[in-house]
VOLUM-912262 format. One record per residue (C-alpha): x, y, z; residue in three letters. Coordinates in Angstrom, 1 decimal. Layout:
! VOLUM-912262
<pt><x>X</x><y>Y</y><z>Z</z><code>ALA</code></pt>
...
This chain:
! VOLUM-912262
<pt><x>42.8</x><y>-20.8</y><z>21.9</z><code>MET</code></pt>
<pt><x>44.5</x><y>-24.0</y><z>22.0</z><code>PHE</code></pt>
<pt><x>42.0</x><y>-27.2</y><z>20.3</z><code>TYR</code></pt>
<pt><x>43.3</x><y>-31.0</y><z>20.0</z><code>ALA</code></pt>
<pt><x>43.0</x><y>-32.0</y><z>15.8</z><code>ILE</code></pt>
<pt><x>43.0</x><y>-36.1</y><z>16.6</z><code>MET</code></pt>
<pt><x>43.5</x><y>-38.4</y><z>12.9</z><code>GLY</code></pt>
<pt><x>42.4</x><y>-41.8</y><z>13.2</z><code>THR</code></pt>
<pt><x>43.7</x><y>-43.1</y><z>10.0</z><code>ASP</code></pt>
<pt><x>41.2</x><y>-45.1</y><z>7.5</z><code>ARG</code></pt>
<pt><x>42.8</x><y>-49.1</y><z>6.6</z><code>GLU</code></pt>
<pt><x>46.2</x><y>-48.6</y><z>4.5</z><code>ASP</code></pt>
<pt><x>46.8</x><y>-45.7</y><z>5.1</z><code>SER</code></pt>
<pt><x>51.1</x><y>-45.4</y><z>4.8</z><code>LEU</code></pt>
<pt><x>51.6</x><y>-45.0</y><z>1.5</z><code>GLU</code></pt>
<pt><x>49.2</x><y>-42.7</y><z>1.7</z><code>ALA</code></pt>
<pt><x>50.5</x><y>-41.2</y><z>4.7</z><code>ARG</code></pt>
<pt><x>53.9</x><y>-41.1</y><z>2.9</z><code>MET</code></pt>
<pt><x>53.2</x><y>-39.4</y><z>-0.3</z><code>LEU</code></pt>
<pt><x>50.8</x><y>-36.0</y><z>1.6</z><code>ALA</code></pt>
<pt><x>53.4</x><y>-36.3</y><z>4.4</z><code>ARG</code></pt>
<pt><x>56.0</x><y>-33.0</y><z>3.1</z><code>PRO</code></pt>
<pt><x>52.9</x><y>-31.6</y><z>2.6</z><code>GLU</code></pt>
<pt><x>51.6</x><y>-32.6</y><z>6.0</z><code>HIS</code></pt>
<pt><x>55.0</x><y>-32.0</y><z>7.9</z><code>VAL</code></pt>
<pt><x>55.0</x><y>-27.8</y><z>6.1</z><code>GLU</code></pt>
<pt><x>51.5</x><y>-26.9</y><z>7.8</z><code>ARG</code></pt>
<pt><x>53.4</x><y>-28.0</y><z>11.1</z><code>LEU</code></pt>
<pt><x>55.7</x><y>-26.1</y><z>10.7</z><code>LYS</code></pt>
<pt><x>54.2</x><y>-22.8</y><z>9.2</z><code>GLN</code></pt>
<pt><x>52.2</x><y>-22.9</y><z>12.5</z><code>LEU</code></pt>
<pt><x>56.1</x><y>-23.4</y><z>14.6</z><code>GLN</code></pt>
<pt><x>56.9</x><y>-21.0</y><z>13.6</z><code>ASN</code></pt>
<pt><x>54.8</x><y>-19.0</y><z>14.1</z><code>GLU</code></pt>
<pt><x>54.7</x><y>-20.0</y><z>17.5</z><code>GLY</code></pt>
<pt><x>51.0</x><y>-21.7</y><z>17.5</z><code>ARG</code></pt>
<pt><x>52.4</x><y>-25.7</y><z>17.4</z><code>LEU</code></pt>
<pt><x>52.5</x><y>-27.0</y><z>20.5</z><code>LEU</code></pt>
<pt><x>52.7</x><y>-30.2</y><z>20.0</z><code>ILE</code></pt>
<pt><x>52.5</x><y>-32.5</y><z>16.7</z><code>ALA</code></pt>
<pt><x>52.6</x><y>-36.0</y><z>16.2</z><code>GLY</code></pt>
<pt><x>51.5</x><y>-40.6</y><z>14.9</z><code>PRO</code></pt>
<pt><x>50.7</x><y>-43.2</y><z>16.4</z><code>HIS</code></pt>
<pt><x>52.6</x><y>-45.8</y><z>15.7</z><code>PRO</code></pt>
<pt><x>50.1</x><y>-48.0</y><z>15.3</z><code>ALA</code></pt>
<pt><x>52.8</x><y>-51.2</y><z>17.8</z><code>ILE</code></pt>
<pt><x>54.5</x><y>-50.6</y><z>20.4</z><code>ASP</code></pt>
<pt><x>57.9</x><y>-48.8</y><z>18.5</z><code>SER</code></pt>
<pt><x>58.7</x><y>-45.2</y><z>17.8</z><code>PRO</code></pt>
<pt><x>59.4</x><y>-46.4</y><z>14.6</z><code>ASP</code></pt>
<pt><x>56.7</x><y>-49.1</y><z>13.7</z><code>PRO</code></pt>
<pt><x>58.1</x><y>-49.6</y><z>9.9</z><code>GLY</code></pt>
<pt><x>54.9</x><y>-51.7</y><z>7.7</z><code>PRO</code></pt>
<pt><x>52.4</x><y>-51.2</y><z>9.8</z><code>ALA</code></pt>
<pt><x>52.4</x><y>-48.1</y><z>9.8</z><code>GLY</code></pt>
<pt><x>50.2</x><y>-45.2</y><z>12.3</z><code>PHE</code></pt>
<pt><x>46.6</x><y>-45.2</y><z>13.4</z><code>THR</code></pt>
<pt><x>46.9</x><y>-41.1</y><z>13.8</z><code>GLY</code></pt>
<pt><x>47.4</x><y>-38.2</y><z>15.2</z><code>SER</code></pt>
<pt><x>47.8</x><y>-35.6</y><z>17.2</z><code>LEU</code></pt>
<pt><x>48.5</x><y>-32.3</y><z>16.6</z><code>ILE</code></pt>
<pt><x>47.8</x><y>-29.4</y><z>19.2</z><code>VAL</code></pt>
<pt><x>48.3</x><y>-26.1</y><z>18.1</z><code>ALA</code></pt>
<pt><x>46.5</x><y>-22.0</y><z>18.8</z><code>GLU</code></pt>
<pt><x>44.2</x><y>-20.8</y><z>16.8</z><code>PHE</code></pt>
<pt><x>41.2</x><y>-17.6</y><z>16.9</z><code>PRO</code></pt>
<pt><x>37.8</x><y>-20.3</y><z>17.1</z><code>SER</code></pt>
<pt><x>37.0</x><y>-23.6</y><z>16.9</z><code>LEU</code></pt>
<pt><x>36.0</x><y>-22.9</y><z>13.4</z><code>GLU</code></pt>
<pt><x>39.6</x><y>-22.1</y><z>12.3</z><code>ASP</code></pt>
<pt><x>40.5</x><y>-24.9</y><z>13.4</z><code>ALA</code></pt>
<pt><x>38.4</x><y>-27.3</y><z>12.6</z><code>LYS</code></pt>
<pt><x>38.3</x><y>-25.3</y><z>9.1</z><code>ALA</code></pt>
<pt><x>42.8</x><y>-26.1</y><z>9.0</z><code>TRP</code></pt>
<pt><x>42.0</x><y>-29.6</y><z>10.1</z><code>ALA</code></pt>
<pt><x>39.5</x><y>-30.2</y><z>7.3</z><code>ASP</code></pt>
<pt><x>42.2</x><y>-28.2</y><z>4.7</z><code>THR</code></pt>
<pt><x>45.1</x><y>-30.9</y><z>5.7</z><code>ASP</code></pt>
<pt><x>46.8</x><y>-32.8</y><z>3.7</z><code>PRO</code></pt>
<pt><x>46.1</x><y>-35.7</y><z>5.4</z><code>TYR</code></pt>
<pt><x>42.5</x><y>-35.2</y><z>5.1</z><code>THR</code></pt>
<pt><x>42.3</x><y>-34.2</y><z>1.4</z><code>GLN</code></pt>
<pt><x>43.5</x><y>-37.5</y><z>1.1</z><code>THR</code></pt>
<pt><x>41.7</x><y>-39.0</y><z>2.8</z><code>GLY</code></pt>
<pt><x>44.7</x><y>-40.4</y><z>4.8</z><code>VAL</code></pt>
<pt><x>42.2</x><y>-39.2</y><z>7.4</z><code>PHE</code></pt>
<pt><x>39.6</x><y>-41.6</y><z>8.1</z><code>SER</code></pt>
<pt><x>37.7</x><y>-39.5</y><z>11.1</z><code>GLN</code></pt>
<pt><x>38.5</x><y>-36.1</y><z>12.8</z><code>ILE</code></pt>
<pt><x>38.3</x><y>-35.3</y><z>15.5</z><code>SER</code></pt>
<pt><x>38.6</x><y>-31.3</y><z>16.6</z><code>VAL</code></pt>
<pt><x>38.5</x><y>-29.6</y><z>20.7</z><code>LYS</code></pt>
<pt><x>39.0</x><y>-27.4</y><z>22.9</z><code>PRO</code></pt>
<pt><x>42.4</x><y>-28.0</y><z>24.8</z><code>TYR</code></pt>
<pt><x>43.2</x><y>-26.3</y><z>27.8</z><code>ASN</code></pt>
<pt><x>47.0</x><y>-26.5</y><z>28.8</z><code>LYS</code></pt>
<pt><x>47.7</x><y>-26.9</y><z>32.5</z><code>VAL</code></pt>
<pt><x>52.1</x><y>-29.0</y><z>32.7</z><code>LEU</code></pt>
<pt><x>54.7</x><y>-27.8</y><z>32.8</z><code>PRO</code></pt>
């Protein structure tokens, strides 16, 4: 089943985000290579694909996991969680309807 992992960035997270990004992206690429990643990306803090110093307010990842517990465990071990980029994480089941 798919699960939506929604992380909310802490204030002033941009520097920590950029430091943890390579490891974070590597984990996402692993999900993609396994055919389990539906979508992933950040939420810019301003209405722009490149928010510059404004940074990001969080991220959304939708990926397939065997269970909710497995999705939560994956989210808990993500570099953004481990380094404090995310101040909060929500993991919920997700049903893809369209397209």
